[in-house]
C-alpha positions in Angstrom: 227.6 201.8 215.2 227.6 198.0 217.2 226.4 198.6 220.9 229.8 197.9 223.4 229.3 194.3 224.5 230.0 193.5 220.6 233.1 195.4 220.5 236.0 193.1 219.5 239.9 194.3 220.2 243.5 194.2 221.8 245.8 195.6 223.6 248.7 194.2 222.1 252.0 196.5 222.9 249.9 199.2 224.5 248.1 200.3 221.8 244.3 199.3 221.1 243.2 196.9 217.6 239.4 196.6 216.4 239.0 193.1 215.8 238.8 193.8 211.4 237.5 190.5 209.8 238.3 190.2 206.2 237.4 188.3 203.3 237.8 184.7 205.0 234.8 185.1 207.1 232.8 186.3 203.9 231.0 182.5 204.0 230.0 183.1 207.7 228.7 186.5 207.0 226.3 185.2 204.1 225.4 182.5 206.5 223.9 185.1 208.7 222.1 186.3 205.5 220.9 183.2 204.8 219.9 182.6 208.7 217.9 185.7 208.3 217.1 185.1 204.6 215.1 181.6 205.8 212.9 182.5 208.8 210.2 185.3 206.9 207.2 184.5 207.5 208.9 182.8 211.6 209.0 184.1 215.2 211.7 186.1 216.3 212.1 182.7 218.7 213.0 180.6 215.7 215.4 182.9 214.3 217.6 183.7 217.7 217.8 180.0 218.3 219.4 179.9 214.8 221.3 182.3 215.2 222.1 180.8 218.9 223.3 177.5 216.3 225.7 179.6 214.2 227.3 180.9 217.2 228.4 177.8 218.4 229.7 176.9 215.4 231.9 180.3 214.7 235.4 181.1 216.0 233.3 183.8 218.4 230.3 184.6 218.7 231.1 188.0 218.8 230.9 188.4 215.0 228.1 186.3 214.7 226.1 188.9 217.0 227.5 192.1 215.2 226.7 190.5 211.4 223.4 190.1 213.4 223.1 193.5 214.8 223.9 195.0 211.5 221.3 193.1 209.5 218.3 193.6 211.9 217.9 196.7 210.5 217.0 195.7 207.9 214.0 193.0 209.5 210.1 194.0 210.0 208.6 192.0 212.4 204.9 192.6 213.2 202.9 191.3 216.3 200.5 189.1 214.5 197.0 188.1 215.9 193.5 188.2 215.3 192.6 189.8 218.5 195.4 191.9 220.1 196.9 190.8 223.1 196.0 193.4 225.5 192.5 193.1 225.0 192.9 189.7 224.9 195.0 189.7 228.5 192.4 191.5 229.9 189.1 189.4 228.5 190.6 186.3 229.7 192.6 187.5 233.1 188.6 188.5 234.1 186.7 184.9 232.4 190.0 182.9 234.9 188.9 185.4 238.1 185.7 184.5 237.3 185.9 180.8 236.8 189.0 179.9 239.7 191.8 179.3 238.0 193.4 176.2 239.5 194.2 173.5 236.6 194.5 173.0 233.1 190.6 172.1 233.0 189.5 174.7 235.0 192.1 177.2 232.6 190.5 175.4 229.7 186.9 176.8 230.8 188.7 180.1 230.9 189.8 180.8 227.2 186.1 179.6 226.0 184.4 181.9 227.8 186.8 184.6 226.9 186.8 183.0 223.3 183.1 183.5 223.2 183.5 187.4 223.6 186.5 187.8 220.7 184.0 184.7 218.7 187.5 182.4 218.0 188.7 179.5 218.9 190.5 179.3 222.5 193.8 177.9 220.7 193.3 181.0 218.8 193.2 183.2 221.9 195.6 181.5 223.9 197.9 181.7 220.9 196.9 185.4 220.8 198.1 186.2 224.1 201.1 187.2 224.7 201.7 188.1 220.9 202.9 191.0 221.4 206.2 189.9 223.3 209.3 190.1 221.0 209.9 186.2 221.3 206.4 185.9 219.8 206.7 188.9 216.6 207.2 187.6 213.3 209.4 188.4 210.8 207.2 190.1 208.3 210.1 191.1 205.9 213.6 191.2 204.9 215.3 193.6 202.9 219.0 193.4 203.4 221.1 195.8 201.7 224.3 194.6 202.0 226.4 191.3 200.0 228.4 189.1 202.3 230.7 191.1 201.4 229.2 194.7 201.7 228.7 193.4 205.4 232.4 192.5 206.4 233.1 196.2 204.8 230.1 197.5 207.0 230.9 195.4 210.4 234.5 196.9 210.2 233.1 200.3 209.9 230.6 199.8 213.0 233.4 198.5 214.8 236.0 201.2 214.2 232.3 203.5 214.5 232.1 201.4 218.0 235.7 201.9 219.6 235.5 205.1 218.8 233.0 205.8 220.9 235.0 206.4 224.0 238.0 208.5 222.3 239.2 211.8 224.1 240.5 213.2 220.9 240.9 212.1 217.4 243.6 214.0 214.2 242.4 213.3 211.0 244.5 213.5 207.9 242.2 213.4 204.5 242.8 213.5 201.0 239.5 215.6 200.1 240.8 218.2 203.3 237.7 220.3 202.3 234.9 217.4 202.2 236.2 216.3 205.4 235.8 220.5 207.4 232.2 220.6 206.1 231.6 217.7 207.5 232.8 218.3 210.4 230.8 221.9 211.0 227.7 219.9 209.4 227.8 217.6 212.3 228.8 220.3 214.6 231.2 218.9 216.0 234.2 220.6 218.8 237.5 220.5 216.1 240.7 222.6 215.2 242.5 222.9 212.1 246.8 223.0 213.5 249.7 223.1 211.1 252.7 220.3 211.8 255.4 219.2 210.0 253.3 216.7 207.4 250.9 220.1 206.5 247.2 220.2 208.5 245.4 218.2 210.5 241.6 218.3 211.8 241.8 217.6 216.0 238.2 216.9 216.8 236.5 216.5 220.2 236.1 213.5 220.7 232.8 212.0 223.0 234.6 211.1 226.0 236.2 214.4 226.6 232.6 215.9 227.3 230.7 216.6 230.4 227.3 216.2 228.2 225.1 215.2 225.1 228.0 212.6 224.9 225.4 210.2 222.9 224.6 212.8 220.6 227.9 214.1 220.0 229.2 210.1 219.8 226.5 209.5 217.0 227.6 212.3 215.7 230.9 211.8 215.8 230.0 208.2 214.5 228.7 209.7 211.5 231.7 211.8 211.0 234.3 208.1 210.2 231.5 207.2 207.3 232.8 210.5 205.6 236.3 209.9 205.9 236.3 206.0 205.0 234.8 207.6 202.1 237.5 209.7 201.1 240.5 207.6 198.9 243.4 208.5 201.5 242.9 209.2 205.0 245.4 208.6 208.5 243.0 208.7 211.8 245.1 208.5 215.6 242.5 208.3 218.3 242.9 208.3 221.7 241.1 206.4 223.9 240.0 206.2 227.2 239.9 202.5 228.1 238.5 202.3 231.2 240.1 204.8 232.4 244.1 203.9 230.4 245.0 206.0 228.2 246.1 204.0 224.7 246.3 205.0 221.2 244.6 204.1 217.5 245.5 203.7 214.1 243.0 203.7 211.7 243.3 204.2 207.5 241.8 203.4 204.6 243.2 199.6 204.7 241.3 199.3 207.8 237.9 201.0 207.0 236.2 202.1 203.5 232.5 202.2 203.3 229.7 199.4 202.0 228.7 200.7 198.2 224.9 201.6 199.4 223.9 205.1 200.1 225.4 206.4 203.6 223.6 207.2 206.4 222.0 210.5 206.3 224.0 213.3 207.9 222.9 215.7 210.1 221.9 218.2 208.3 221.2 222.2 208.9 217.3 222.2 209.0 217.5 220.2 212.8 220.2 222.5 214.3 221.2 225.8 215.5 222.9 227.2 212.2 219.9 225.8 210.0 217.1 227.2 212.5 219.6 230.7 212.4 220.2 230.2 208.7 216.8 230.3 207.6 214.7 232.5 209.5 217.1 234.9 208.5 216.9 233.9 204.7 213.6 234.6 205.7 214.4 238.0 206.2 215.3 239.2 202.4 217.6 241.6 203.7 220.8 243.1 201.8 223.2 240.7 203.3 223.8 236.9 202.4 224.5 234.3 204.3 227.2 232.5 203.3 227.8 229.4 204.6 231.1 228.3 204.1 233.4 231.0 204.4 236.9 230.5 203.6 239.1 229.6 206.1 241.0 232.4 208.1 244.6 232.3 209.1 245.1 232.2 213.1 248.3 232.7 213.8 249.5 229.0 213.6 246.5 227.7 213.3 243.1 227.9 211.4 239.6 229.2 212.0 236.3 228.3 209.6 234.1 230.6 210.7 230.2 228.6 210.3 229.3 231.9 208.3 230.1 234.8 207.0 227.5 238.1 205.8 227.9 239.7 202.4 226.9 242.6 202.2 225.5 242.8 198.5 222.3 245.2 198.0 219.9 245.3 195.3 221.1 241.4 194.7 218.3 238.5 195.7 219.1 237.5 199.6 219.2 233.9 201.0 222.4 230.9 201.9 224.5 230.0 199.5 226.8 227.5 200.1 229.9 229.0 198.9 231.0 232.5 198.1 230.7 234.5 195.1 233.3 235.4 193.2 232.6 239.2 193.6 234.6 240.9 196.8 231.7 242.3 199.1 232.2 243.9 202.7 231.8 240.8 205.1 231.4 239.8 208.5 232.1 236.6 210.1 230.2 235.4 211.9 230.8 231.8 214.3 228.3 230.3 216.1 229.8 228.5 219.9 227.9 225.2 221.1 228.7 221.9 222.1 231.5 222.9 225.2 234.5 221.7 227.3 236.4 224.0 228.7 239.6 222.8 226.5 238.1 223.7 223.8 236.5 227.1 225.1 240.5 228.5 226.1 241.5 227.5 222.9 238.5 228.9 220.9 239.0 232.0 222.7 243.1 231.7 222.0 242.2 231.8 217.2 239.6 234.3 217.8 242.3 236.3 219.5 244.7 235.8 216.8 242.9 237.4 214.5 243.5 240.4 213.1 242.0 242.7 210.3 238.6 240.8 210.7 235.2 241.7 211.7 233.6 238.8 213.3 230.5 238.4 215.4 230.2 235.3 218.2 226.7 233.2 219.3 227.8 233.1 222.8 226.0 229.9 224.1 224.8 231.5 227.7 226.3 228.7 229.9 229.4 229.5 228.4 230.1 232.6 230.0 232.8 233.9 227.7 230.9 236.7 226.2 233.1 239.6 228.3 236.1 237.9 227.7 235.3 238.2 223.2 234.1 241.9 223.3 238.0 242.8 225.0 239.3 240.6 222.2 237.2 243.8 219.4 234.8 240.0 218.9 230.9 240.9 219.2 229.5 238.5 221.5 226.0 237.6 220.9 224.6 235.7 223.8 222.2 232.9 223.1 220.0 230.4 224.6 218.4 227.6 223.0 218.2 229.7 219.7 220.4 232.4 218.6 218.2 235.1 218.0 218.0 236.4 214.2 217.4 240.2 215.4 219.8 240.2 218.0 222.4 238.6 214.6 220.5 242.1 212.3 221.1 244.5 215.7 225.1 243.4 215.1 225.1 243.8 211.4 222.9 247.3 211.8 226.1 250.0 212.2 227.7 248.3 209.6 225.4 248.6 207.4 225.0 252.6 208.4 228.4 253.1 207.4 228.2 251.1 204.1 225.2 252.8 203.4 226.5 256.8 204.2 229.8 255.4 202.1 227.7 254.2 198.9 225.4 257.7 199.8 229.3 260.0 199.4 229.8 258.1 196.4 227.2 259.5 194.6 226.5 263.1 193.6 223.9 264.9 195.1 221.3 264.6 193.0 220.6 262.2 190.5 219.0 261.8 186.5 218.2 258.6 185.6 217.7 257.9 182.2 214.1 256.1 182.1 211.0 258.5 182.1 209.9 255.9 185.0 212.2 254.0 187.6 211.5 252.1 191.4 214.1 253.8 194.4 214.7 249.7 194.1 215.6 249.1 190.7 217.9 252.9 190.4 219.2 251.3 193.5 220.5 248.1 192.3 221.0 250.1 188.1 223.8 252.0 190.9 225.3 249.2 193.3 223.4 250.6 196.6 220.9 250.3 199.0 217.8 251.9 198.5 218.8 253.8 201.6 222.0 255.4 200.1 219.8 257.2 197.4 216.1 258.4 198.8 217.5 261.4 200.4 219.0 262.3 197.4 217.4 265.0 194.8 216.2 263.9 191.8 215.1 267.1 189.2 214.7 265.6 186.3 211.6 262.6 188.5 209.2 263.6 190.5 209.5 261.1 193.5 206.4 259.2 194.1 205.5 256.2 196.8 208.9 254.5 195.8 209.1 255.4 192.4 210.0 258.5 190.0 208.4 259.9 187.6 208.9 262.6 184.8 206.4 264.9 185.3 205.6 265.0 181.9 204.6 261.0 182.2 202.1 262.3 185.3 200.9 264.4 183.0 199.8 261.4 180.5 198.6 259.1 182.3 196.1 262.0 184.3 194.6 262.8 180.5 194.0 259.2 180.5 192.3 258.7 183.6 188.4 259.9 184.4 186.3 259.1 187.6 184.1 255.8 187.3 186.8 253.9 185.4 187.4 250.9 186.8 190.0 250.2 189.0 191.2 247.3 186.3 191.1 250.2 183.4 193.3 252.2 185.0 196.3 249.7 186.6 195.8 249.1 181.8 196.8 253.0 181.7 199.8 252.4 184.6 200.9 249.3 182.7 201.8 251.3 179.5 203.3 253.6 181.2 206.2 251.5 183.5 204.2 252.4 187.0 203.4 249.8 189.9 202.9 251.4 192.5 198.9 252.4 191.2 198.1 253.7 194.7 200.7 256.0 195.2 200.3 257.4 191.7 196.3 257.4 192.0 196.8 259.8 195.3 199.2 261.9 193.1 196.3 262.8 191.0 194.0 263.0 193.2 192.1 260.3 192.8 190.8 256.6 195.5 189.7 253.7 195.1 186.2 252.8 195.7 186.4 249.2 196.2 183.8 247.0 195.2 184.1 243.7 197.7 187.1 241.2 195.8 185.5 241.6 192.6 187.0 244.7 191.8 186.7 249.1 192.0 185.8 252.0 190.5 188.2 254.9 190.4 187.0 257.6 191.7 187.7 261.4 192.4 188.9 262.3 195.5 186.7 265.2 195.8 183.4 263.8 195.7 183.5 262.3 198.7 
């Protein structure tokens, strides 16, 4: 974005029209680029003077300053001084106090005394005295990302972003709606999807409509335009608060595109409430798989896209998936309400009330004060402040989990007889497509449950014949491995043995009776 004072707009006809530039200004863009390239190794004051000369020759000085503002990010300025300026100032002023500086001669004397301290000439010390001021800093490097035409393209994009910072609402249609919705969600913007006679459009609350977090929200909002402008076809209509006057701004792909450079990094999920929650939930390795972008849900004439969904998938590897797997699974949707305005909350509650036959958990910021309203809609509200507590979400999922486990258990016979001589409960549950909880209370007439492993008695007898007291633990583990048994401790205990540990080097198997 540009700074507000560099905004160039026309209010012709009562509208709000950013003054975009075309290829006719590429020469000017090239000259601004050339000024930067030609001042590498020089002080900022010299660069500023050259840019000021360029502004005098240009039709609009704001355009030159806008180009310069964008290029400033590619320039590296350094304080170049043989002695750190603050140390120089302290020593010189101490010397000046002792000398009693009134005229140039006495000033020179103070500089010489301070120079003796640092071992440098007075002229060098004089240069170092204020070398850390912005105007005296030196441009050490300049690595531009853009050609002149790309700089012009970036200028138009930045100009539009600056104009939209005063938006109260933006309505967007895109040829890539999934990309648009995904970006809105990741940027944590307030939005809704509405149906219109000409199709669905995404309505995003603008920065100027918020009571707080405007700067942070505005930065994210600006990033959204970059995503929108990167798609093939799009249209945007914004309501702008122009110093108390409401004006309308229209943009399309004909006005703004994205220059051929790497896009600005979008807000990633690792930095937000959602990212924090997803990371901590994933670490639990539950039978619930977290889906980041579940399908949109019909809510009357509108659409609700929850932030997450939990899929019941016992026996599968846990984790976070971007999209839902093809296989059907019992699903609980999960919405996190963060940024807000009273109007947003009212609409959100209305949309949630319109959802039917959907299991939905809603994490609600304590400041919203709408937990009771959500509970009254038969959705479960989970209050939070700062971050969503995984335990609270886990507790909210437990009733679903208990019901699903009970259904799985009812679908199985009372007794199970696995084919394998040795099989863990986890492997058997995976084979049956149920959780371990659903099978652990069943009977296993052909096996004995040792620890969390089912073992045929004949196998236990063969293992017992090969194990003797005094064998090393490594030798015994090799015997157990031969029979496919991983639960060493439980089987040894069942056979009447214990392990006598020898520090970190290993252990020896002993009979329990010798204890």
